Wavefront OBJ file of the C-alpha trace (Angstrom):
o trace
v 22.586 -14.176 27.877
v 23.179 -17.010 25.437
v 21.143 -17.445 22.297
v 19.599 -20.761 21.374
v 20.738 -20.335 17.784
v 23.712 -22.268 16.485
v 26.344 -19.546 16.317
v 27.612 -20.986 13.013
v 24.236 -20.623 11.318
v 22.750 -17.272 10.332
v 19.017 -17.218 11.202
v 16.612 -16.729 8.323
v 15.969 -13.049 7.851
v 12.485 -11.814 8.660
v 12.871 -8.630 6.625
v 12.209 -10.002 3.154
v 8.994 -9.627 1.235
v 8.613 -13.398 0.951
v 9.092 -14.271 4.616
v 7.077 -11.309 5.850
v 4.203 -12.370 3.590
v 4.402 -15.969 4.844
v 4.348 -14.860 8.486
v 1.354 -12.590 7.900
v -0.511 -15.335 6.041
v 0.312 -18.051 8.577
v -1.008 -16.055 11.505
v -3.856 -14.412 9.637
v -2.515 -11.067 10.736
v -4.517 -7.962 9.785
v -2.753 -4.609 9.771
v -4.268 -2.101 12.174
v -4.342 1.432 10.844
v -4.731 2.803 14.377
v -1.289 1.413 15.258
v 0.376 2.763 12.110
v 1.811 -0.650 11.212
v 4.270 -0.897 8.324
v 6.843 -3.710 8.322
v 10.316 -3.229 6.826
v 11.298 -5.690 4.098
v 14.715 -4.249 3.231
v 17.749 -5.677 5.014
v 19.999 -2.852 3.798
v 17.894 -0.306 5.670
v 17.977 -2.447 8.826
v 21.761 -2.635 8.651
v 21.905 1.153 8.315
v 19.653 1.577 11.355
v 21.890 -0.660 13.468
v 25.017 1.165 12.240
v 23.376 4.544 12.854
v 22.461 3.568 16.417
v 26.164 2.838 17.018
v 25.380 -0.321 18.948
v 28.036 -2.021 21.045
v 28.001 -5.609 22.419
v 27.437 -4.310 25.971
v 24.493 -2.038 25.087
v 20.960 -2.385 26.429
v 18.341 -1.468 23.828
v 14.699 -0.493 24.183
v 12.809 -1.160 20.962
v 9.389 0.437 20.524
v 6.954 -1.309 18.194
v 8.903 -4.406 17.072
v 6.108 -5.555 14.754
v 7.015 -9.086 13.636
v 10.634 -8.743 14.787
v 12.384 -7.617 11.591
v 14.525 -4.981 13.306
v 14.597 -6.821 16.643
v 16.541 -9.638 15.029
v 19.329 -7.280 13.948
v 19.384 -5.487 17.293
v 19.676 -8.756 19.233
v 22.702 -9.766 17.198
v 24.505 -6.501 17.980
v 23.831 -5.710 21.653
v 23.604 -7.243 25.127
v 19.825 -7.302 25.407
v 16.691 -5.987 23.703
v 13.513 -5.036 25.550
v 10.851 -4.889 22.837
v 7.664 -3.027 23.759
v 4.645 -3.949 21.626
v 1.081 -2.674 22.084
v -0.720 -5.025 19.659
v -1.657 -8.263 21.430
v -2.013 -10.027 18.069
v 1.713 -9.552 17.433
v 2.883 -11.117 20.710
v 2.567 -14.785 19.600
v 4.173 -13.886 16.263
v 7.144 -12.283 18.021
v 7.492 -15.265 20.344
v 7.792 -17.465 17.263
v 10.019 -15.304 15.046
v 12.424 -14.440 17.880
v 12.441 -17.876 19.507
v 16.129 -18.330 18.791
v 17.182 -15.214 20.710
v 17.675 -15.531 24.448
v 18.580 -11.857 24.844
v 15.169 -10.519 23.777
v 12.333 -9.740 26.191
v 8.923 -8.916 24.746
v 6.844 -6.521 26.832
v 3.155 -6.263 25.939
v 2.470 -2.645 26.893
v 1.577 0.784 25.522
v 4.870 2.695 25.529
v 2.992 5.897 26.433
v 1.691 4.258 29.612
v 4.476 1.923 30.723
v 6.827 3.068 33.506
v 10.020 3.161 31.431
v 12.144 4.457 34.286
v 11.206 1.476 36.444
v 11.638 -0.908 33.510
v 15.187 0.309 32.888
v 16.019 0.134 36.587
v 14.791 -3.458 36.840
v 16.065 -4.855 33.519
v 19.169 -2.764 32.879
v 20.416 -1.852 36.332
v 19.712 1.797 35.475
v 22.525 1.806 32.912
v 22.152 4.249 29.992
v 20.025 2.690 27.252
v 19.696 3.208 23.534
v 16.204 3.443 22.109
v 15.645 2.186 18.566
v 12.256 2.243 16.877
v 10.169 2.415 13.738
v 7.598 4.815 15.135
v 3.967 5.163 14.071
v 3.684 8.598 12.479
v 0.673 9.687 14.481
v 2.373 9.412 17.888
v 5.987 10.190 16.973
v 6.210 13.449 18.912
v 4.511 12.240 22.143
v 6.807 9.200 22.263
v 10.029 11.117 21.653
v 9.189 13.943 24.061
v 7.966 11.398 26.606
v 11.325 9.638 26.434
v 13.257 12.859 26.914
v 11.095 13.920 29.847
v 10.859 10.507 31.527
v 14.163 10.685 33.439
v 15.156 7.407 31.806
v 18.968 7.265 31.499
v 19.166 7.703 27.724
v 22.251 7.485 25.565
v 20.479 8.046 22.259
v 17.230 7.579 20.349
v 17.467 6.243 16.799
v 14.078 6.295 15.138
v 12.419 5.994 11.785
v 9.870 8.749 11.338
v 8.004 10.494 8.542
v 10.506 12.504 6.475
v 8.654 15.737 7.165
v 8.981 15.197 10.930
v 12.712 14.433 10.691
v 13.180 17.642 8.670
v 11.477 19.599 11.438
v 13.576 17.943 14.154
v 16.870 19.079 12.637
v 15.657 22.389 11.157
v 17.661 25.567 11.717
v 16.216 28.950 12.572
v 14.688 31.118 9.838
v 13.574 28.095 7.797
v 9.990 27.064 7.119
v 10.485 23.709 8.922
v 11.791 25.402 12.083
v 9.415 25.439 15.020
v 8.654 24.274 18.551
v 9.519 20.637 17.749
v 12.913 21.677 16.357
v 13.772 23.566 19.526
v 12.511 20.864 21.886
v 14.449 18.102 20.150
v 17.596 20.221 19.890
v 17.351 21.244 23.542
v 17.535 17.615 24.600
v 19.677 16.126 21.828
v 21.993 16.475 18.859
v 20.038 15.227 15.800
v 21.785 13.483 12.892
v 20.147 12.024 9.777
v 21.137 8.362 9.304
v 19.373 7.463 6.043
v 16.315 8.053 3.902
v 13.787 5.233 3.466
v 11.500 5.148 0.402
v 7.941 3.757 0.656
v 8.796 0.584 -1.310
v 10.838 -0.700 1.651
v 7.647 -1.450 3.607
v 4.696 -3.788 3.667
v 2.139 -2.313 3.367
v 3.591 0.566 1.406
v 3.046 3.967 3.093
v 2.101 7.051 1.110
v 5.115 9.099 2.223
v 8.869 8.648 2.587
v 10.563 8.023 5.919
v 13.826 9.093 7.511
v 15.997 7.430 10.133
v 17.331 10.032 12.555
v 19.610 9.609 15.586
v 19.068 11.896 18.568
v 22.126 11.740 20.804
v 21.167 12.941 24.283
v 22.742 16.208 25.370
v 24.012 16.916 28.853
v 21.724 19.241 30.829
v 24.676 21.507 31.614
v 24.695 22.816 28.041
v 21.897 25.299 28.768
v 21.477 27.142 32.057
v 17.680 27.236 32.243
v 15.973 28.793 35.261
v 12.564 27.219 34.570
v 12.374 24.454 31.965
v 8.587 24.420 31.934
v 8.494 28.155 31.279
v 11.094 27.823 28.509
v 8.839 25.486 26.532
v 5.806 27.649 27.228
v 7.679 30.620 25.742
v 8.714 28.552 22.713
v 5.195 27.275 22.054
v 3.676 30.750 22.417
v 6.235 32.143 19.959
v 5.160 29.712 17.239
v 1.411 29.480 17.832
v 0.963 32.377 15.422
v 4.347 32.397 13.761
v 3.699 35.418 11.500
v 3.145 37.656 14.506
v 5.981 39.539 16.159
v 7.606 38.037 19.240
v 6.060 40.763 21.404
v 2.514 40.116 20.186
v 2.850 36.312 20.254
v 4.190 36.193 23.802
v 1.851 38.844 25.145
v -1.123 36.890 23.832
v 0.227 33.433 24.708
v 1.602 34.177 28.175
v -0.868 36.924 29.222
v 1.920 39.309 30.151
v 1.334 43.065 29.731
v 3.095 44.351 26.614
v 5.057 47.064 28.400
v 6.603 44.616 30.884
v 7.225 42.041 28.183
v 8.840 44.552 25.836
v 11.277 45.531 28.571
v 12.242 41.870 29.115
v 12.715 41.298 25.384
v 14.985 44.339 25.139
v 16.943 43.206 28.223
v 17.537 39.895 26.459
v 19.132 41.825 23.574
v 16.256 41.198 21.171
v 13.957 43.388 19.111
v 10.258 43.244 20.055
v 9.512 43.262 16.304
v 11.456 40.052 15.636
v 9.550 36.825 14.995
v 10.056 33.618 16.950
v 11.302 31.753 13.869
v 14.382 34.031 13.803
v 15.489 33.074 17.336
v 17.886 30.286 18.187
v 17.690 28.152 21.305
v 20.186 30.334 23.181
v 17.961 33.376 22.663
v 14.870 31.524 23.908
v 16.765 30.399 27.008
v 17.922 33.947 27.727
v 14.432 35.372 27.252
v 12.698 32.727 29.373
v 15.249 33.307 32.145
v 14.432 37.032 32.054
v 10.721 36.262 32.349
v 11.346 33.758 35.156
v 13.386 36.375 37.059
v 10.504 38.848 36.860
v 7.064 38.656 38.358
v 5.505 36.744 35.458
v 6.609 33.184 36.098
v 4.477 30.335 34.708
v 2.962 29.311 38.031
v 2.145 32.910 38.950
v -0.073 33.267 35.920
v -1.574 29.813 36.133
v -0.563 28.919 32.571
l 1 2 3 4 5 6 7 8 9 10 11 12 13 14 15 16 17 18 19 20 21 22 23 24 25 26 27 28 29 30 31 32 33 34 35 36 37 38 39 40 41 42 43 44 45 46 47 48 49 50 51 52 53 54 55 56 57 58 59 60 61 62 63 64 65 66 67 68 69 70 71 72 73 74 75 76 77 78 79 80 81 82 83 84 85 86 87 88 89 90 91 92 93 94 95 96 97 98 99 100 101 102 103 104 105 106 107 108 109 110 111 112 113 114 115 116 117 118 119 120 121 122 123 124 125 126 127 128 129 130 131 132 133 134 135 136 137 138 139 140 141 142 143 144 145 146 147 148 149 150 151 152 153 154 155 156 157 158 159 160 161 162 163 164 165 166 167 168 169 170 171 172 173 174 175 176 177 178 179 180 181 182 183 184 185 186 187 188 189 190 191 192 193 194 195 196 197 198 199 200 201 202 203 204 205 206 207 208 209 210 211 212 213 214 215 216 217 218 219 220 221 222 223 224 225 226 227 228 229 230 231 232 233 234 235 236 237 238 239 240 241 242 243 244 245 246 247 248 249 250 251 252 253 254 255 256 257 258 259 260 261 262 263 264 265 266 267 268 269 270 271 272 273 274 275 276 277 278 279 280 281 282 283 284 285 286 287 288 289 290 291 292 293 294 295 296 297 298 299 300 301 302 303 304
């Protein structure tokens, strides 16, 4: 797709404090706390996001929450097409104005948690692998990321800006205080890499906490031989619901499996019943869940 912009002229950058303020004032835009809206006003951070996403000219990009188009502008200049999904109807006319010069941007007014992303990618991208790039609202970071992984959308990678604390949990290693169910879920589906840290003064309005840009490169399913994926995550969640309890007690309570049977499965997996979930790596959880799946205590059998 060709852009309307004169290729010899660099478009005015949206991501400056001055232009962002003018756009907000012109449209009388009011920030909505329920959407977690914070607009980037630092071009250096935007350049790092684009570099971290490893965009190529032939890439198709899904952007979640484009805001006023600050990041969208950079994405459009570095890939084949951008499909920008925005929930706030008050931002649609602003995006149509700020991104008018880009013929390779499509604005989709939808809730990303409700839109059929698989169908969208099939129709707009010919079902080619896509890269997702986003500045995610903190309050729905996990549902969006897990929804993407579980959606069967052909993903290449997800490069997102999230609250620093969440990024720390995503890449946490076992036996650390940040390690938990989110760490294991993200690392089951992807290889997480920190791209850059983003201080609060890079946003309008300024958030109370720092942010981190993290790239999640999608793993191939063949990496882990899992008998029952749903059961695997049920085992992981049960292990961390009361993380100071032993693995035996946590799983017995969370999965409603008799302790004697469960202890035998834990021992068969080469683990101590007295170990805690936070000491187990993903391989150990896979092995244990496969043992449980092979027995008579599968997830469906117990109605969990």
